[in-house]
C-alpha positions as CSV (number, residue, x, y, z in Angstrom):
1,M,0.0,0.0,0.0
2,S,1.3,3.4,-0.9
3,I,1.7,6.3,1.5
4,K,-0.2,9.5,0.9
5,V,0.5,12.7,2.8
6,E,-1.9,15.7,2.9
7,I,-0.9,19.1,4.4
8,L,-3.9,20.5,6.4
9,E,-2.3,23.6,8.0
10,K,1.1,25.1,7.8
11,S,3.0,28.0,9.3
12,K,6.6,28.4,10.4
13,E,5.9,27.3,14.0
14,R,3.1,24.7,13.3
15,I,2.2,22.1,10.8
16,K,-0.8,19.7,10.6
17,F,-0.8,16.9,8.1
18,R,-2.7,13.7,7.4
19,V,-1.0,10.4,6.4
20,E,-2.6,7.4,4.8
21,G,-0.9,4.0,4.5
22,I,0.9,3.8,7.8
23,G,0.1,2.2,11.2
24,P,0.3,3.4,14.8
25,S,3.7,1.8,15.3
26,F,5.2,3.8,12.4
27,A,3.4,7.0,13.6
28,N,4.7,6.6,17.1
29,A,8.3,6.0,16.0
30,L,8.1,9.1,13.8
31,R,6.7,11.1,16.8
32,R,9.5,10.0,19.1
33,I,12.1,11.0,16.5
34,M,10.7,14.5,16.2
35,I,10.6,14.9,20.0
36,S,13.9,13.4,21.0
37,E,16.3,12.7,18.1
38,I,16.6,16.0,16.1
39,P,19.6,18.1,17.0
40,T,18.7,21.6,18.3
41,M,20.7,24.4,19.9
42,A,20.5,25.3,23.6
43,I,22.8,26.8,26.3
44,E,24.9,24.2,28.1
45,W,27.5,26.2,30.1
46,V,27.2,29.6,31.8
47,D,30.2,31.5,33.3
48,F,28.9,34.2,35.7
49,K,31.1,37.3,36.0
50,K,28.7,39.1,38.3
51,N,25.3,38.4,39.6
52,D,23.7,40.8,42.1
53,S,20.1,39.7,41.3
54,A,17.8,38.0,43.7
55,L,18.2,34.6,41.9
56,Y,21.0,32.1,42.4
57,D,23.4,31.5,39.5
58,E,21.9,28.0,39.0
59,L,18.4,29.4,38.6
60,I,19.5,31.9,36.0
61,A,21.5,29.2,34.1
62,H,18.4,27.0,34.1
63,R,16.3,29.8,32.6
64,L,18.9,30.5,30.0
65,A,19.1,26.8,29.0
66,L,15.3,26.8,28.2
67,I,15.5,29.7,25.8
68,P,15.1,28.2,22.3
69,L,17.9,29.4,19.9
70,T,18.1,29.6,16.1
71,F,21.2,28.3,14.5
72,D,22.8,27.4,11.1
73,R,22.7,23.6,10.8
74,R,25.7,23.6,8.5
75,A,27.9,25.5,10.9
76,Y,27.9,23.1,13.9
77,K,29.0,19.6,14.5
78,L,26.6,17.0,15.8
79,P,26.7,16.3,19.6
80,E,28.5,12.9,19.2
81,E,31.3,14.7,17.4
82,C,31.8,17.2,20.2
83,K,32.0,14.9,23.3
84,E,35.6,15.9,24.0
85,A,35.5,19.4,22.5
86,S,36.6,22.5,24.3
87,I,34.2,25.4,24.7
88,K,36.7,27.3,22.5
89,D,35.7,25.1,19.5
90,S,33.5,27.3,17.4
91,Q,32.1,24.3,15.5
92,C,30.8,22.8,18.7
93,F,30.0,25.8,20.9
94,A,28.4,29.2,20.2
95,K,29.3,32.0,22.6
96,L,26.8,34.5,23.9
97,K,27.3,37.4,26.3
98,L,25.0,39.3,28.5
99,K,25.7,42.5,30.6
100,K,22.9,44.5,32.2
101,R,22.6,47.0,35.1
102,G,19.4,47.7,36.9
103,P,16.8,48.9,37.3
104,C,15.5,46.8,34.5
105,T,14.1,43.4,33.4
106,V,16.6,41.2,31.6
107,Y,15.2,39.6,28.6
108,S,16.4,36.9,26.2
109,G,16.9,39.6,23.6
110,D,19.7,41.0,25.8
111,L,21.9,38.0,24.9
112,E,24.5,39.0,22.4
113,S,25.9,36.2,20.2
114,E,29.2,36.0,18.4
115,D,27.4,34.1,15.7
116,E,24.6,35.9,13.9
117,S,22.8,32.7,13.2
118,V,22.6,31.8,16.9
119,K,20.0,34.0,18.7
120,P,16.9,33.6,20.8
121,V,13.8,32.7,18.8
122,F,11.8,35.1,21.0
123,D,13.3,38.4,22.3
124,R,10.9,39.0,25.2
125,I,11.4,35.9,27.4
126,P,12.1,37.4,30.9
127,I,15.2,36.1,32.7
128,V,15.5,38.1,35.8
129,E,14.6,41.5,37.3
130,L,17.4,43.8,38.4
131,L,16.8,46.5,41.0
132,E,18.7,49.8,41.2
133,G,22.4,49.2,41.2
134,Q,22.2,45.4,40.6
135,E,24.3,43.9,37.8
136,L,24.3,40.7,35.8
137,E,27.2,39.8,33.6
138,L,27.8,36.4,32.1
139,I,29.1,34.4,29.2
140,A,27.0,31.5,27.9
141,Y,28.0,28.6,25.6
142,A,25.4,26.8,23.5
143,R,25.8,23.5,21.7
144,L,23.7,21.1,19.7
145,G,22.0,18.3,21.7
146,Y,19.0,15.9,21.5
147,G,15.8,15.9,23.4
148,K,16.6,12.4,24.8
149,E,19.5,14.1,26.6
150,H,17.5,16.9,28.2
151,I,14.2,18.6,27.5
152,K,16.0,21.9,26.6
153,W,16.9,20.3,23.3
154,Q,13.4,19.0,22.5
155,G,12.7,19.8,18.9
156,A,8.9,19.9,19.0
157,I,5.7,19.1,20.7
158,V,4.0,16.4,18.7
159,G,0.7,14.6,18.8
160,Y,-1.4,12.5,16.5
161,G,-4.8,11.0,16.2
162,I,-6.4,8.2,14.2
163,D,-9.8,8.6,12.5
164,E,-12.4,6.0,11.7
165,E,-10.9,5.4,8.2
166,G,-7.5,4.6,9.7
167,R,-5.9,7.9,8.6
168,I,-3.3,9.4,11.0
169,T,-3.3,13.2,11.6
170,F,-0.1,14.7,13.0
171,E,0.1,18.1,14.7
172,V,3.6,19.4,15.2
173,E,4.6,22.6,17.0
174,S,8.2,23.7,17.1
175,C,9.7,24.5,20.5
176,S,13.2,25.0,19.1
177,G,15.0,27.1,16.6
178,L,13.9,24.9,13.7
179,S,10.7,25.4,11.7
180,A,7.9,22.8,12.0
181,E,8.5,21.7,8.4
182,E,12.3,21.3,9.1
183,I,11.5,19.1,12.0
184,V,9.2,16.8,10.0
185,L,11.6,16.5,7.1
186,T,14.6,15.9,9.4
187,A,12.7,13.2,11.3
188,T,11.8,11.4,8.0
189,E,15.5,11.4,7.0
190,I,16.5,10.0,10.4
191,F,13.8,7.4,10.2
192,E,15.0,6.4,6.7
193,K,18.6,6.0,8.0
194,K,17.3,3.8,10.8
195,L,15.5,1.6,8.4
196,R,18.5,1.2,6.1
197,E,20.7,0.3,9.1
198,F,18.1,-2.3,10.2
199,E,18.2,-3.8,6.7
200,R,22.0,-4.0,6.9
201,Q,21.8,-5.8,10.2
202,I,19.3,-8.2,8.9
203,D,21.5,-9.0,5.9
204,K,24.3,-9.9,8.2
205,L,22.2,-12.7,9.7
206,D,21.9,-14.5,6.3
């Protein structure tokens, strides 16, 4: 049976599509790949130079890590290629700086990146409030990672339903620096590679 795909709704952040010719196991595998196996960019390390705010360094670092970042997929190595890399390796880590003095609210848009392609998807995500005279200065390092490592690298929120005719409808909402369409296409490429590897392993048993 052939597979038929119909796009029902599409924007940069969201995509809804219907698929005929696949079963629930196939759909669930594709969903898991979109959530946990697509490399996305997130802050991993934070070096605090000064923090007079009411929040501990760890809390601010956690908030920074959950800010979705855009990135150039061609410019950075995959996580498995950067296991032993130094933060000075520009193909593994992107460097962002932040320096603010109160009174003000510090937002995601206050992060200044050395790479123009790496920046917050949304500029108005609040990080911390600084009172009069308080300062926050830090250097953050972002890298590619997978959702299966930590939720900060989750590519998308994905759900699907099955109608009475057996058709499966997917709804994909990006929660990363990738578009919803990029997530779906990348997931199908990863799925295809997994199937090819499975075939190779089966051939070895002959």
